[in-house]
N, C-alpha and C positions, 0 to 999 in steps of 0.2 A: 272346380276350385282347386288351385294348386296348393302345394304344401305350405308355402309362406303365408298364403291367405288363411288357410285353416289354422296355422299356428297363431297368427294374429287374432283371429276370432276366439280361439281357445284362451289366449292370454287375457283378452278383454273380459271374457266370462269369469275367469278366475279372479281377476281384480274386482269385478262387480260382486262376486260372492263374498269378498272380504269387506268391502265398503261400497255402498251405492248411494247415490244422491238422486232425488226426484225433484225437479223444479215444480213448485206449486203456485207460482204467481198467476198462471192462467186457470187455476182452480180445476185441475183434471178430476174426473169422476173418481170417487173413492174406490170403486170396484177395480178401476184400471190401475190405481196406485197399488192396491193390495196385490193384484195379479203380477205386476212388475216386480214387486219386492219378493213375493213367493217364488217366482221363477228364478230370480237371482240367488235366493237363499238355498233353494233346493238343488242348485247345480252341484253335481258331484256327490250328492247324498242319496241314500236309499229313499224311495218314496215313503211317505208317511205323514203324520200330522204333528211333526215336531215343532212347527212354527205357528200353530193356531193361536197361542197366547200372544205372541208378538204381533200377529196380524190384527188381533182385537185391540191391542194397545195403539198400533198405528192408526186404526180406524177412529179410535176415540180422540187421540191427540190431533190428528189432521182435521177431523170433523169439528173439534172445538176451535181450531185455528180458523177454519172456514167461517164458522158462525160468529166468533167473537173478536178476531184480530182485524186491525185496520188494513193490513196488506200482508199476505202470507208469502214467505220466501221459498223455503225448501224443506224437504224431508231428507234426513241422512240416517242411514242404518249402517252401523259398524259392527262386524263380528269380532268378538274377543274370545278368549278361552272359555267356552261354555256359556257365554252370554251374548246378547245383542244390545247395543246401545242405540236407542231410537231418539233422534233429535228433530224437533219441528221448530223452525225459526220463522219469525214474522217481524214486521217493522213497528209493532206496538211496544213502547218502552214500559208499559205498566205491568209490573210483576206482582203487585200486592193482591189483586183480586184472585189470582190463582192460588197463592199461598193460603188465603182464607178459605179455600175450597178443599183443603186437605181431607183425609178420610172421615173425620168426625162430622163433616157436613152431610147433607142429604143428597148430594150430587152422585147419582149412581155411576156415571161414566168414570169419574175420577176415583171413586172407590174401587171400581173394576181395575183401573190402572194400578192402584195401590196393591191390590191382591195379586195381580199377575207379575208385578215387578219386585226386584230386590230392593230398589229404591227409585225415587223419581223426584223431580223438582223443576224449578225454573231459575234461569240466570239471565242477567242483562248482558247484552253484547253491544258492540259499536253501532249496530244498525237497528236494534230493538231488543228482542228477547229470544231465548231458546227454551222450550219446554222439553225435558228429557226424561227418559225412563231406561233403566237397566233391567232387561228381561232375560231370565234364564232360558236356555234352549232346552226344551223338554227332551229327556233322553228315553227313547223306547228301545227295546231290544231290536237289533238289526235283523231285518228279514232278508237281507241280500247275501 
């Protein structure tokens, strides 16, 4: 691989580390989705379990979309200063049922999302809805 190819590959990895999108319309296996996100998030970081919380949130939000949405669109993860914004979009315009499942309900998964996130919610968009969660990046002492 020559220098230009290596630089292009590194540039793509850096961009993926800041924001990544995973197409969900073909319903990829949740394990594969988590692995893709974990690999992109860990790029350039010390190894560790800094992203365990966000992977649990991704698992819950994508799993809920697979189970309850009419047609799942995509997962987007955006790194901000100290946090990760997780967004799962689908073509189902109904936002009311999710609002009624906020933490006071007995739904374990959304209570977990509530506990691991600074905030979370649902919003309508032109093609359906987006369920989002803002998850802090757990900071462990660097071992590197």
